[in-house]
Structure formats: C-alpha cells, structure tokens
TIKOL-698576 format. One record per atom (N, C-alpha, C, O): x, y, z; atom name; residue number from 1. Coordinates in pm, whole numbers, plus 50000, padded with zeros to 5 digits. Layout:
BEGIN
+-------+-------+-------+----+-----+
|  east | north |    up | at |   i |
+-------+-------+-------+----+-----+
|     X |     Y |     Z | CA | NUM |
...
+-------+-------+-------+----+-----+
This chain:
BEGIN
+-------+-------+-------+----+-----+
|  east | north |    up | at |   i |
+-------+-------+-------+----+-----+
| 36468 | 27138 | 01740 |  N |   1 |
| 36404 | 27203 | 01802 | CA |   1 |
| 36334 | 27105 | 01864 |  C |   1 |
| 36312 | 26988 | 01832 |  O |   1 |
| 36284 | 27211 | 02012 |  N |   2 |
| 36220 | 27084 | 02105 | CA |   2 |
| 36053 | 27191 | 02122 |  C |   2 |
| 36034 | 27302 | 02172 |  O |   2 |
| 35986 | 27119 | 02073 |  N |   3 |
| 35802 | 27149 | 02055 | CA |   3 |
| 35792 | 27177 | 02238 |  C |   3 |
| 35845 | 27133 | 02339 |  O |   3 |
| 35700 | 27268 | 02204 |  N |   4 |
| 35672 | 27364 | 02299 | CA |   4 |
| 35610 | 27458 | 02280 |  C |   4 |
| 35630 | 27540 | 02191 |  O |   4 |
| 35434 | 27466 | 02448 |  N |   5 |
| 35364 | 27673 | 02371 | CA |   5 |
| 35475 | 27678 | 02494 |  C |   5 |
| 35510 | 27609 | 02590 |  O |   5 |
| 35512 | 27822 | 02424 |  N |   6 |
| 35585 | 27970 | 02461 | CA |   6 |
| 35492 | 28031 | 02599 |  C |   6 |
| 35506 | 28043 | 02721 |  O |   6 |
| 35420 | 28052 | 02525 |  N |   7 |
| 35333 | 28188 | 02628 | CA |   7 |
| 35190 | 28127 | 02541 |  C |   7 |
| 35193 | 28079 | 02428 |  O |   7 |
| 35028 | 28152 | 02655 |  N |   8 |
| 34905 | 28154 | 02573 | CA |   8 |
| 34866 | 28281 | 02609 |  C |   8 |
| 34946 | 28337 | 02684 |  O |   8 |
| 34734 | 28365 | 02566 |  N |   9 |
| 34688 | 28477 | 02538 | CA |   9 |
| 34625 | 28504 | 02592 |  C |   9 |
| 34693 | 28524 | 02692 |  O |   9 |
| 34502 | 28536 | 02627 |  N |  10 |
| 34359 | 28542 | 02616 | CA |  10 |
| 34353 | 28690 | 02678 |  C |  10 |
| 34416 | 28759 | 02759 |  O |  10 |
| 34221 | 28702 | 02575 |  N |  11 |
| 34138 | 28817 | 02498 | CA |  11 |
| 34104 | 28813 | 02638 |  C |  11 |
| 34124 | 28710 | 02702 |  O |  11 |
| 34043 | 28942 | 02703 |  N |  12 |
| 34037 | 28959 | 02848 | CA |  12 |
| 33886 | 29095 | 02840 |  C |  12 |
| 33904 | 29217 | 02845 |  O |  12 |
| 33782 | 29043 | 02830 |  N |  13 |
| 33747 | 29202 | 02864 | CA |  13 |
| 33743 | 29295 | 02972 |  C |  13 |
| 33687 | 29404 | 02961 |  O |  13 |
| 33801 | 29256 | 03077 |  N |  14 |
| 33852 | 29350 | 03184 | CA |  14 |
| 33916 | 29285 | 03265 |  C |  14 |
| 33894 | 29186 | 03336 |  O |  14 |
| 34052 | 29394 | 03235 |  N |  15 |
| 34168 | 29318 | 03308 | CA |  15 |
| 34158 | 29349 | 03424 |  C |  15 |
| 34275 | 29323 | 03448 |  O |  15 |
| 34110 | 29390 | 03542 |  N |  16 |
| 34139 | 29392 | 03586 | CA |  16 |
| 34066 | 29288 | 03709 |  C |  16 |
| 34087 | 29256 | 03826 |  O |  16 |
| 33989 | 29265 | 03622 |  N |  17 |
| 33867 | 29143 | 03708 | CA |  17 |
| 33975 | 29008 | 03672 |  C |  17 |
| 33994 | 28914 | 03750 |  O |  17 |
| 34030 | 29021 | 03553 |  N |  18 |
| 34090 | 28897 | 03544 | CA |  18 |
| 34212 | 28882 | 03614 |  C |  18 |
| 34216 | 28777 | 03679 |  O |  18 |
| 34313 | 28952 | 03622 |  N |  19 |
| 34395 | 28998 | 03656 | CA |  19 |
| 34385 | 28964 | 03824 |  C |  19 |
| 34495 | 28908 | 03834 |  O |  19 |
| 34357 | 28962 | 03891 |  N |  20 |
| 34239 | 28934 | 04041 | CA |  20 |
| 34228 | 28795 | 03993 |  C |  20 |
| 34333 | 28731 | 03986 |  O |  20 |
| 34079 | 28719 | 03948 |  N |  21 |
| 34111 | 28585 | 03931 | CA |  21 |
| 34231 | 28481 | 03902 |  C |  21 |
| 34261 | 28363 | 03919 |  O |  21 |
| 34267 | 28571 | 03861 |  N |  22 |
| 34474 | 28444 | 03776 | CA |  22 |
| 34517 | 28421 | 03930 |  C |  22 |
| 34539 | 28321 | 03999 |  O |  22 |
| 34519 | 28592 | 03954 |  N |  23 |
| 34606 | 28560 | 04061 | CA |  23 |
| 34552 | 28523 | 04211 |  C |  23 |
| 34639 | 28468 | 04278 |  O |  23 |
| 34437 | 28539 | 04271 |  N |  24 |
| 34353 | 28519 | 04368 | CA |  24 |
| 34322 | 28392 | 04382 |  C |  24 |
| 34338 | 28326 | 04485 |  O |  24 |
| 34259 | 28339 | 04244 |  N |  25 |
| 34185 | 28217 | 04232 | CA |  25 |
| 34247 | 28105 | 04209 |  C |  25 |
| 34237 | 28016 | 04293 |  O |  25 |
| 34337 | 28080 | 04068 |  N |  26 |
| 34419 | 27970 | 04100 | CA |  26 |
| 34596 | 28037 | 04147 |  C |  26 |
| 34703 | 27979 | 04130 |  O |  26 |
| 34568 | 28180 | 04212 |  N |  27 |
| 34719 | 28125 | 04293 | CA |  27 |
| 34836 | 28146 | 04164 |  C |  27 |
| 34948 | 28110 | 04200 |  O |  27 |
| 34828 | 28197 | 04023 |  N |  28 |
| 34925 | 28255 | 03979 | CA |  28 |
| 35031 | 28325 | 04002 |  C |  28 |
| 34994 | 28442 | 04006 |  O |  28 |
| 35158 | 28318 | 04022 |  N |  29 |
| 35254 | 28462 | 04052 | CA |  29 |
| 35254 | 28577 | 03955 |  C |  29 |
| 35333 | 28530 | 03873 |  O |  29 |
| 35224 | 28682 | 03912 |  N |  30 |
| 35215 | 28775 | 03835 | CA |  30 |
| 35344 | 28843 | 03827 |  C |  30 |
| 35390 | 28934 | 03896 |  O |  30 |
| 35406 | 28758 | 03702 |  N |  31 |
| 35514 | 28939 | 03698 | CA |  31 |
| 35507 | 29067 | 03649 |  C |  31 |
| 35399 | 29103 | 03603 |  O |  31 |
| 35631 | 29168 | 03650 |  N |  32 |
| 35600 | 29295 | 03631 | CA |  32 |
| 35569 | 29300 | 03493 |  C |  32 |
| 35604 | 29214 | 03412 |  O |  32 |
| 35480 | 29435 | 03456 |  N |  33 |
| 35455 | 29438 | 03323 | CA |  33 |
| 35367 | 29550 | 03277 |  C |  33 |
| 35254 | 29534 | 03324 |  O |  33 |
| 35377 | 29668 | 03195 |  N |  34 |
| 35290 | 29724 | 03128 | CA |  34 |
| 35164 | 29703 | 03179 |  C |  34 |
| 35114 | 29592 | 03196 |  O |  34 |
| 35094 | 29850 | 03214 |  N |  35 |
| 34951 | 29883 | 03307 | CA |  35 |
| 34842 | 29781 | 03143 |  C |  35 |
| 34741 | 29711 | 03155 |  O |  35 |
| 34892 | 29805 | 03060 |  N |  36 |
| 34832 | 29724 | 02972 | CA |  36 |
| 34772 | 29598 | 02900 |  C |  36 |
| 34678 | 29581 | 02822 |  O |  36 |
| 34891 | 29495 | 02973 |  N |  37 |
| 34919 | 29341 | 02977 | CA |  37 |
| 34958 | 29291 | 03147 |  C |  37 |
| 34962 | 29365 | 03246 |  O |  37 |
| 34971 | 29217 | 03143 |  N |  38 |
| 34973 | 29123 | 03244 | CA |  38 |
| 35020 | 28956 | 03199 |  C |  38 |
| 34984 | 28874 | 03115 |  O |  38 |
| 35084 | 28960 | 03268 |  N |  39 |
| 35171 | 28853 | 03256 | CA |  39 |
| 35195 | 28747 | 03426 |  C |  39 |
| 35217 | 28798 | 03536 |  O |  39 |
| 35181 | 28581 | 03394 |  N |  40 |
| 35195 | 28481 | 03484 | CA |  40 |
| 35306 | 28367 | 03418 |  C |  40 |
| 35316 | 28310 | 03310 |  O |  40 |
| 35390 | 28369 | 03556 |  N |  41 |
| 35504 | 28267 | 03517 | CA |  41 |
| 35453 | 28095 | 03565 |  C |  41 |
| 35432 | 28058 | 03681 |  O |  41 |
| 35446 | 28027 | 03464 |  N |  42 |
| 35415 | 27945 | 03537 | CA |  42 |
| 35490 | 27809 | 03465 |  C |  42 |
| 35527 | 27829 | 03349 |  O |  42 |
| 35515 | 27673 | 03519 |  N |  43 |
| 35634 | 27598 | 03458 | CA |  43 |
| 35686 | 27608 | 03334 |  C |  43 |
| 35602 | 27553 | 03263 |  O |  43 |
| 35771 | 27644 | 03267 |  N |  44 |
| 35778 | 27680 | 03160 | CA |  44 |
| 35740 | 27713 | 03074 |  C |  44 |
| 35761 | 27669 | 02961 |  O |  44 |
| 35655 | 27821 | 03114 |  N |  45 |
| 35606 | 27906 | 02960 | CA |  45 |
| 35497 | 27989 | 03047 |  C |  45 |
| 35475 | 27962 | 03165 |  O |  45 |
| 35432 | 28091 | 02977 |  N |  46 |
| 35416 | 28258 | 03046 | CA |  46 |
| 35217 | 28199 | 03020 |  C |  46 |
| 35169 | 28117 | 02941 |  O |  46 |
| 35176 | 28253 | 03085 |  N |  47 |
| 34977 | 28345 | 03074 | CA |  47 |
| 35006 | 28475 | 03033 |  C |  47 |
| 35108 | 28514 | 03091 |  O |  47 |
| 34958 | 28562 | 02955 |  N |  48 |
| 34950 | 28622 | 02942 | CA |  48 |
| 34780 | 28673 | 02928 |  C |  48 |
| 34698 | 28587 | 02900 |  O |  48 |
| 34739 | 28801 | 02945 |  N |  49 |
| 34626 | 28837 | 02976 | CA |  49 |
| 34644 | 29033 | 02913 |  C |  49 |
| 34706 | 29122 | 02971 |  O |  49 |
| 34548 | 29044 | 02753 |  N |  50 |
| 34556 | 29142 | 02685 | CA |  50 |
| 34413 | 29173 | 02683 |  C |  50 |
| 34369 | 29061 | 02661 |  O |  50 |
| 34303 | 29255 | 02693 |  N |  51 |
| 34221 | 29319 | 02682 | CA |  51 |
| 34186 | 29277 | 02493 |  C |  51 |
| 34233 | 29353 | 02408 |  O |  51 |
| 34121 | 29182 | 02459 |  N |  52 |
| 34039 | 29138 | 02389 | CA |  52 |
| 33979 | 29194 | 02248 |  C |  52 |
| 33924 | 29130 | 02159 |  O |  52 |
| 34006 | 29328 | 02255 |  N |  53 |
| 34009 | 29418 | 02162 | CA |  53 |
| 34141 | 29469 | 02051 |  C |  53 |
| 34163 | 29483 | 01931 |  O |  53 |
| 34215 | 29487 | 02200 |  N |  54 |
| 34351 | 29496 | 02140 | CA |  54 |
| 34453 | 29359 | 02098 |  C |  54 |
| 34548 | 29340 | 02023 |  O |  54 |
| 34380 | 29289 | 02184 |  N |  55 |
| 34381 | 29155 | 02089 | CA |  55 |
| 34379 | 29097 | 02034 |  C |  55 |
| 34450 | 28997 | 02033 |  O |  55 |
| 34296 | 29129 | 01955 |  N |  56 |
| 34226 | 29113 | 01801 | CA |  56 |
| 34239 | 29168 | 01715 |  C |  56 |
| 34217 | 29122 | 01603 |  O |  56 |
| 34289 | 29321 | 01745 |  N |  57 |
| 34353 | 29422 | 01647 | CA |  57 |
| 34445 | 29357 | 01624 |  C |  57 |
| 34480 | 29294 | 01523 |  O |  57 |
| 34492 | 29372 | 01730 |  N |  58 |
| 34716 | 29306 | 01677 | CA |  58 |
| 34688 | 29209 | 01578 |  C |  58 |
| 34717 | 29230 | 01461 |  O |  58 |
| 34611 | 29063 | 01630 |  N |  59 |
| 34589 | 28963 | 01511 | CA |  59 |
| 34553 | 28981 | 01380 |  C |  59 |
| 34583 | 28897 | 01296 |  O |  59 |
| 34477 | 29105 | 01346 |  N |  60 |
| 34402 | 29138 | 01260 | CA |  60 |
| 34295 | 29053 | 01236 |  C |  60 |
| 34278 | 28986 | 01134 |  O |  60 |
| 34182 | 29064 | 01394 |  N |  61 |
| 34066 | 28977 | 01353 | CA |  61 |
| 33950 | 29033 | 01379 |  C |  61 |
| 34000 | 29119 | 01452 |  O |  61 |
| 33847 | 29056 | 01382 |  N |  62 |
| 33693 | 29099 | 01421 | CA |  62 |
| 33768 | 29001 | 01577 |  C |  62 |
| 33841 | 28902 | 01591 |  O |  62 |
| 33685 | 29117 | 01688 |  N |  63 |
| 33723 | 29088 | 01831 | CA |  63 |
| 33535 | 28992 | 01875 |  C |  63 |
| 33460 | 29042 | 01958 |  O |  63 |
| 33517 | 28929 | 01838 |  N |  64 |
| 33286 | 28947 | 01842 | CA |  64 |
| 33325 | 28811 | 01868 |  C |  64 |
| 33256 | 28826 | 01969 |  O |  64 |
| 33364 | 28703 | 01876 |  N |  65 |
| 33355 | 28550 | 01871 | CA |  65 |
| 33264 | 28516 | 02005 |  C |  65 |
| 33231 | 28570 | 02110 |  O |  65 |
| 33249 | 28413 | 01943 |  N |  66 |
| 33107 | 28410 | 02115 | CA |  66 |
| 33121 | 28294 | 02079 |  C |  66 |
| 33200 | 28266 | 01989 |  O |  66 |
| 33013 | 28162 | 02170 |  N |  67 |
| 33051 | 28026 | 02215 | CA |  67 |
| 33167 | 27946 | 02242 |  C |  67 |
| 33278 | 27973 | 02286 |  O |  67 |
| 33133 | 27883 | 02218 |  N |  68 |
| 33291 | 27693 | 02287 | CA |  68 |
| 33402 | 27754 | 02141 |  C |  68 |
| 33394 | 27785 | 02022 |  O |  68 |
| 33462 | 27747 | 02209 |  N |  69 |
| 33608 | 27801 | 02134 | CA |  69 |
| 33678 | 27737 | 02032 |  C |  69 |
| 33755 | 27771 | 01942 |  O |  69 |
| 33587 | 27550 | 02108 |  N |  70 |
| 33660 | 27443 | 02053 | CA |  70 |
| 33822 | 27407 | 02085 |  C |  70 |
| 33913 | 27369 | 02010 |  O |  70 |
| 33818 | 27435 | 02234 |  N |  71 |
| 33952 | 27414 | 02343 | CA |  71 |
| 33947 | 27464 | 02446 |  C |  71 |
| 33885 | 27564 | 02479 |  O |  71 |
| 34035 | 27377 | 02523 |  N |  72 |
| 33982 | 27404 | 02730 | CA |  72 |
| 34114 | 27385 | 02684 |  C |  72 |
| 34164 | 27334 | 02583 |  O |  72 |
| 34172 | 27459 | 02823 |  N |  73 |
| 34325 | 27530 | 02894 | CA |  73 |
| 34261 | 27411 | 03044 |  C |  73 |
| 34152 | 27381 | 03093 |  O |  73 |
| 34397 | 27381 | 03062 |  N |  74 |
| 34418 | 27226 | 03171 | CA |  74 |
| 34494 | 27214 | 03272 |  C |  74 |
| 34601 | 27157 | 03252 |  O |  74 |
| 34458 | 27270 | 03432 |  N |  75 |
| 34594 | 27234 | 03526 | CA |  75 |
| 34574 | 27135 | 03617 |  C |  75 |
| 34470 | 27109 | 03677 |  O |  75 |
| 34679 | 27082 | 03622 |  N |  76 |
| 34600 | 26903 | 03706 | CA |  76 |
| 34740 | 26958 | 03828 |  C |  76 |
| 34827 | 27045 | 03836 |  O |  76 |
| 34696 | 26864 | 03889 |  N |  77 |
| 34702 | 26870 | 04008 | CA |  77 |
| 34742 | 26711 | 04093 |  C |  77 |
| 34721 | 26604 | 04037 |  O |  77 |
| 34790 | 26717 | 04204 |  N |  78 |
| 34808 | 26571 | 04270 | CA |  78 |
| 34774 | 26466 | 04296 |  C |  78 |
| 34829 | 26356 | 04289 |  O |  78 |
| 34640 | 26512 | 04340 |  N |  79 |
| 34533 | 26445 | 04410 | CA |  79 |
| 34375 | 26490 | 04381 |  C |  79 |
| 34327 | 26601 | 04357 |  O |  79 |
| 34333 | 26400 | 04390 |  N |  80 |
| 34111 | 26451 | 04396 | CA |  80 |
| 34086 | 26532 | 04526 |  C |  80 |
| 33966 | 26548 | 04547 |  O |  80 |
| 34134 | 26564 | 04582 |  N |  81 |
| 34108 | 26695 | 04718 | CA |  81 |
| 34175 | 26837 | 04675 |  C |  81 |
| 34154 | 26943 | 04732 |  O |  81 |
| 34267 | 26817 | 04555 |  N |  82 |
| 34299 | 26934 | 04470 | CA |  82 |
| 34273 | 26993 | 04404 |  C |  82 |
| 34295 | 27114 | 04396 |  O |  82 |
| 34199 | 26898 | 04308 |  N |  83 |
| 34125 | 27008 | 04228 | CA |  83 |
| 33964 | 27027 | 04310 |  C |  83 |
| 33891 | 27112 | 04260 |  O |  83 |
| 33904 | 26945 | 04441 |  N |  84 |
| 33757 | 26963 | 04454 | CA |  84 |
| 33874 | 27126 | 04510 |  C |  84 |
| 33839 | 27237 | 04469 |  O |  84 |
| 34003 | 27113 | 04599 |  N |  85 |
| 33988 | 27239 | 04614 | CA |  85 |
| 33992 | 27396 | 04531 |  C |  85 |
| 33939 | 27501 | 04570 |  O |  85 |
| 34082 | 27369 | 04389 |  N |  86 |
| 34077 | 27502 | 04280 | CA |  86 |
| 33943 | 27504 | 04223 |  C |  86 |
| 33891 | 27607 | 04179 |  O |  86 |
| 33870 | 27359 | 04224 |  N |  87 |
| 33730 | 27404 | 04174 | CA |  87 |
| 33686 | 27551 | 04245 |  C |  87 |
| 33686 | 27665 | 04198 |  O |  87 |
| 33647 | 27501 | 04376 |  N |  88 |
| 33640 | 27572 | 04486 | CA |  88 |
| 33671 | 27709 | 04475 |  C |  88 |
| 33604 | 27802 | 04429 |  O |  88 |
| 33793 | 27705 | 04528 |  N |  89 |
| 33908 | 27871 | 04525 | CA |  89 |
| 33942 | 27921 | 04390 |  C |  89 |
| 34032 | 28005 | 04390 |  O |  89 |
| 33864 | 27871 | 04208 |  N |  90 |
| 33824 | 28001 | 04147 | CA |  90 |
| 33678 | 28007 | 04147 |  C |  90 |
| 33644 | 28112 | 04091 |  O |  90 |
| 33580 | 27942 | 04185 |  N |  91 |
| 33444 | 27923 | 04161 | CA |  91 |
| 33408 | 28098 | 04306 |  C |  91 |
| 33324 | 28185 | 04285 |  O |  91 |
| 33509 | 28091 | 04440 |  N |  92 |
| 33487 | 28175 | 04491 | CA |  92 |
| 33503 | 28323 | 04488 |  C |  92 |
| 33475 | 28397 | 04582 |  O |  92 |
| 33560 | 28368 | 04353 |  N |  93 |
| 33670 | 28463 | 04323 | CA |  93 |
| 33649 | 28544 | 04096 |  C |  93 |
| 33691 | 28606 | 03999 |  O |  93 |
| 33552 | 28462 | 04161 |  N |  94 |
| 33508 | 28441 | 03989 | CA |  94 |
| 33398 | 28385 | 03855 |  C |  94 |
| 33330 | 28430 | 03763 |  O |  94 |
| 33457 | 28191 | 03956 |  N |  95 |
| 33434 | 28159 | 03797 | CA |  95 |
| 33336 | 28139 | 03818 |  C |  95 |
| 33283 | 28181 | 03922 |  O |  95 |
| 33264 | 28057 | 03713 |  N |  96 |
| 33182 | 28006 | 03691 | CA |  96 |
| 33150 | 27769 | 03707 |  C |  96 |
| 33214 | 27696 | 03630 |  O |  96 |
| 33080 | 27727 | 03781 |  N |  97 |
| 33137 | 27603 | 03751 | CA |  97 |
| 33081 | 27583 | 03648 |  C |  97 |
| 32980 | 27651 | 03626 |  O |  97 |
| 33124 | 27488 | 03554 |  N |  98 |
| 33062 | 27431 | 03494 | CA |  98 |
| 33043 | 27246 | 03458 |  C |  98 |
| 32979 | 27182 | 03374 |  O |  98 |
| 33126 | 27212 | 03559 |  N |  99 |
| 33117 | 27080 | 03566 | CA |  99 |
| 33219 | 26998 | 03755 |  C |  99 |
| 33335 | 26982 | 03793 |  O |  99 |
| 33048 | 26968 | 03825 |  N | 100 |
| 33134 | 26899 | 03893 | CA | 100 |
| 33297 | 26872 | 03899 |  C | 100 |
| 33366 | 26905 | 03802 |  O | 100 |
| 33371 | 26797 | 04039 |  N | 101 |
| 33407 | 26715 | 04011 | CA | 101 |
| 33379 | 26582 | 03945 |  C | 101 |
| 33261 | 26565 | 03913 |  O | 101 |
| 33461 | 26486 | 03918 |  N | 102 |
| 33424 | 26380 | 03912 | CA | 102 |
| 33515 | 26270 | 03889 |  C | 102 |
| 33632 | 26291 | 03856 |  O | 102 |
| 33465 | 26150 | 03904 |  N | 103 |
| 33612 | 26022 | 03861 | CA | 103 |
| 33560 | 26017 | 03676 |  C | 103 |
| 33437 | 26024 | 03681 |  O | 103 |
| 33589 | 26012 | 03577 |  N | 104 |
| 33575 | 25999 | 03422 | CA | 104 |
| 33659 | 25899 | 03378 |  C | 104 |
| 33741 | 25837 | 03446 |  O | 104 |
| 33630 | 25886 | 03251 |  N | 105 |
| 33601 | 25747 | 03223 | CA | 105 |
| 33765 | 25716 | 03199 |  C | 105 |
| 33785 | 25594 | 03195 |  O | 105 |
| 33853 | 25773 | 03188 |  N | 106 |
| 33985 | 25703 | 03168 | CA | 106 |
| 34079 | 25696 | 03291 |  C | 106 |
| 34200 | 25677 | 03294 |  O | 106 |
| 33997 | 25715 | 03386 |  N | 107 |
| 34031 | 25652 | 03560 | CA | 107 |
| 34071 | 25779 | 03598 |  C | 107 |
| 34145 | 25772 | 03696 |  O | 107 |
| 34054 | 25874 | 03565 |  N | 108 |
| 34120 | 26025 | 03671 | CA | 108 |
| 34020 | 26042 | 03689 |  C | 108 |
| 33924 | 25976 | 03652 |  O | 108 |
| 34027 | 26178 | 03778 |  N | 109 |
| 33914 | 26268 | 03818 | CA | 109 |
| 33902 | 26405 | 03757 |  C | 109 |
| 33954 | 26404 | 03645 |  O | 109 |
| 33871 | 26478 | 03777 |  N | 110 |
| 33774 | 26605 | 03681 | CA | 110 |
| 33721 | 26745 | 03681 |  C | 110 |
| 33660 | 26786 | 03779 |  O | 110 |
| 33733 | 26792 | 03616 |  N | 111 |
| 33562 | 26968 | 03707 | CA | 111 |
| 33629 | 27039 | 03568 |  C | 111 |
| 33733 | 27020 | 03505 |  O | 111 |
| 33539 | 27111 | 03558 |  N | 112 |
| 33498 | 27233 | 03463 | CA | 112 |
| 33455 | 27338 | 03573 |  C | 112 |
| 33360 | 27353 | 03648 |  O | 112 |
| 33596 | 27413 | 03538 |  N | 113 |
| 33548 | 27618 | 03538 | CA | 113 |
| 33516 | 27685 | 03456 |  C | 113 |
| 33609 | 27651 | 03384 |  O | 113 |
| 33441 | 27787 | 03369 |  N | 114 |
| 33492 | 27887 | 03308 | CA | 114 |
| 33563 | 28053 | 03367 |  C | 114 |
| 33498 | 28085 | 03467 |  O | 114 |
| 33650 | 28140 | 03341 |  N | 115 |
| 33682 | 28157 | 03429 | CA | 115 |
| 33614 | 28319 | 03380 |  C | 115 |
| 33561 | 28344 | 03272 |  O | 115 |
| 33634 | 28405 | 03484 |  N | 116 |
| 33527 | 28492 | 03397 | CA | 116 |
| 33517 | 28628 | 03218 |  C | 116 |
| 33457 | 28730 | 03185 |  O | 116 |
| 33634 | 28519 | 03152 |  N | 117 |
| 33591 | 28597 | 02989 | CA | 117 |
| 33507 | 28462 | 02925 |  C | 117 |
| 33467 | 28450 | 02809 |  O | 117 |
| 33494 | 28364 | 03037 |  N | 118 |
| 33446 | 28243 | 02944 | CA | 118 |
| 33562 | 28115 | 02890 |  C | 118 |
| 33556 | 27998 | 02851 |  O | 118 |
| 33631 | 28186 | 02907 |  N | 119 |
| 33747 | 28095 | 02909 | CA | 119 |
| 33763 | 27894 | 02980 |  C | 119 |
| 33820 | 27863 | 03084 |  O | 119 |
| 33712 | 27821 | 02906 |  N | 120 |
| 33686 | 27613 | 03013 | CA | 120 |
| 33827 | 27603 | 02965 |  C | 120 |
| 33899 | 27595 | 02866 |  O | 120 |
| 33824 | 27611 | 03208 |  N | 121 |
| 33955 | 27554 | 03258 | CA | 121 |
| 33920 | 27408 | 03296 |  C | 121 |
| 33827 | 27369 | 03367 |  O | 121 |
| 33990 | 27353 | 03250 |  N | 122 |
| 33953 | 27139 | 03323 | CA | 122 |
| 34056 | 27175 | 03460 |  C | 122 |
| 34164 | 27234 | 03449 |  O | 122 |
| 34014 | 27140 | 03552 |  N | 123 |
| 34096 | 27112 | 03654 | CA | 123 |
| 34097 | 26961 | 03728 |  C | 123 |
| 34007 | 26923 | 03802 |  O | 123 |
| 34223 | 26878 | 03690 |  N | 124 |
| 34212 | 26714 | 03738 | CA | 124 |
| 34360 | 26672 | 03720 |  C | 124 |
| 34464 | 26694 | 03659 |  O | 124 |
| 34286 | 26584 | 03833 |  N | 125 |
| 34384 | 26502 | 03856 | CA | 125 |
| 34423 | 26368 | 03779 |  C | 125 |
| 34314 | 26325 | 03740 |  O | 125 |
| 34536 | 26267 | 03731 |  N | 126 |
| 34543 | 26251 | 03636 | CA | 126 |
| 34639 | 26133 | 03673 |  C | 126 |
| 34751 | 26147 | 03624 |  O | 126 |
| 34618 | 25984 | 03772 |  N | 127 |
| 34760 | 25918 | 03813 | CA | 127 |
| 34809 | 25818 | 03749 |  C | 127 |
| 34846 | 25709 | 03793 |  O | 127 |
| 34808 | 25856 | 03650 |  N | 128 |
| 34831 | 25803 | 03522 | CA | 128 |
| 34982 | 25837 | 03493 |  C | 128 |
| 35080 | 25763 | 03499 |  O | 128 |
| 34969 | 26063 | 03438 |  N | 129 |
| 35029 | 26125 | 03404 | CA | 129 |
| 35052 | 26302 | 03531 |  C | 129 |
| 34999 | 26413 | 03534 |  O | 129 |
| 35128 | 26252 | 03587 |  N | 130 |
| 35152 | 26408 | 03660 | CA | 130 |
| 35232 | 26507 | 03555 |  C | 130 |
| 35301 | 26448 | 03472 |  O | 130 |
| 35231 | 26605 | 03551 |  N | 131 |
| 35300 | 26662 | 03577 | CA | 131 |
| 35317 | 26786 | 03691 |  C | 131 |
| 35234 | 26863 | 03738 |  O | 131 |
| 35434 | 26775 | 03709 |  N | 132 |
| 35506 | 26835 | 03863 | CA | 132 |
| 35589 | 26907 | 03863 |  C | 132 |
| 35661 | 26912 | 03764 |  O | 132 |
| 35608 | 26978 | 03956 |  N | 133 |
| 35825 | 27004 | 03952 | CA | 133 |
| 35866 | 26919 | 03981 |  C | 133 |
| 35980 | 26953 | 04012 |  O | 133 |
| 35857 | 26797 | 04001 |  N | 134 |
| 35986 | 26735 | 03955 | CA | 134 |
| 35998 | 26692 | 03848 |  C | 134 |
| 36093 | 26627 | 03805 |  O | 134 |
| 35816 | 26751 | 03740 |  N | 135 |
| 35915 | 26733 | 03579 | CA | 135 |
| 35912 | 26879 | 03504 |  C | 135 |
| 35894 | 26906 | 03385 |  O | 135 |
| 35927 | 26938 | 03583 |  N | 136 |
| 35975 | 27086 | 03467 | CA | 136 |
| 36009 | 27104 | 03454 |  C | 136 |
| 35962 | 27214 | 03424 |  O | 136 |
| 36153 | 27113 | 03421 |  N | 137 |
| 36308 | 27043 | 03340 | CA | 137 |
| 36273 | 26981 | 03236 |  C | 137 |
| 36325 | 27018 | 03131 |  O | 137 |
| 36171 | 26861 | 03232 |  N | 138 |
| 36191 | 26857 | 03123 | CA | 138 |
| 36165 | 26878 | 02965 |  C | 138 |
| 36249 | 26842 | 02883 |  O | 138 |
+-------+-------+-------+----+-----+
C-alpha cells in the first residue's frame, strides 16, 4: 500500500461562493462535476466541496460543528514572496487573514487565512522541505 490522502472534501455553506473562492482565490483547476458538488485537481489528490448539511447527512453526523476543528490545511509555495502573494489573493476574494506571514520558529515563513467557511489554511515556504512540480510523481 502507498499511503496517501486521495481526496479532502469540505462541507460548505454556500457552494457557489466557495467555488469562486477556490477557483479565483487559490487558482485551483476545477474538474467537470454535477452541480451539487465541485472537484478541484491537486497534484496527486483532489479537493471536493459539498454542501455542509449534505456531507454531514452522508456521514451520518450532525452538521452543526463550530470552533476550531483540530486541523489545518497547508499549501506550500516556493518563496516568501509567493506566501505573501497567495495570502493577499485569498483575502481579495473572501478569506479572512488570521495570522500575517512571518518568519517562524522552524526556519520557514508562513501565515494563515480562513476560507469563507472558516477552514484554516496555512500558506508556507519551507526552505528545508519543498513539495512542488518536480516531486509530484513521488
């Protein structure tokens, strides 16, 4: 078995708003899909967006979760300038800046935003560990 995460699906309140955010704010390429769901191609996996109530119903759990969910999503980029650019781009289409980018204790540079549904994203440059196009087949 090759360990991997095949897809991350986020339950969202407003699908159209979230699709706009992920297409325009983060520049993710959208795949063709039925109107009640959206899929985006990532390097080696996919991001899915589905109505929060519907996703909770599918999993058989209550939809009313609030507060910190105990995880973050991360997007690594190849430079500090790219961190700043992506944070600015995300905020320009509806993200809330949670923590401005800065040098961090582990030697990198990162900041956080919350998407329109409150999911936390870290945008980071790690000079010691880069996952990018040259590594996508690994």
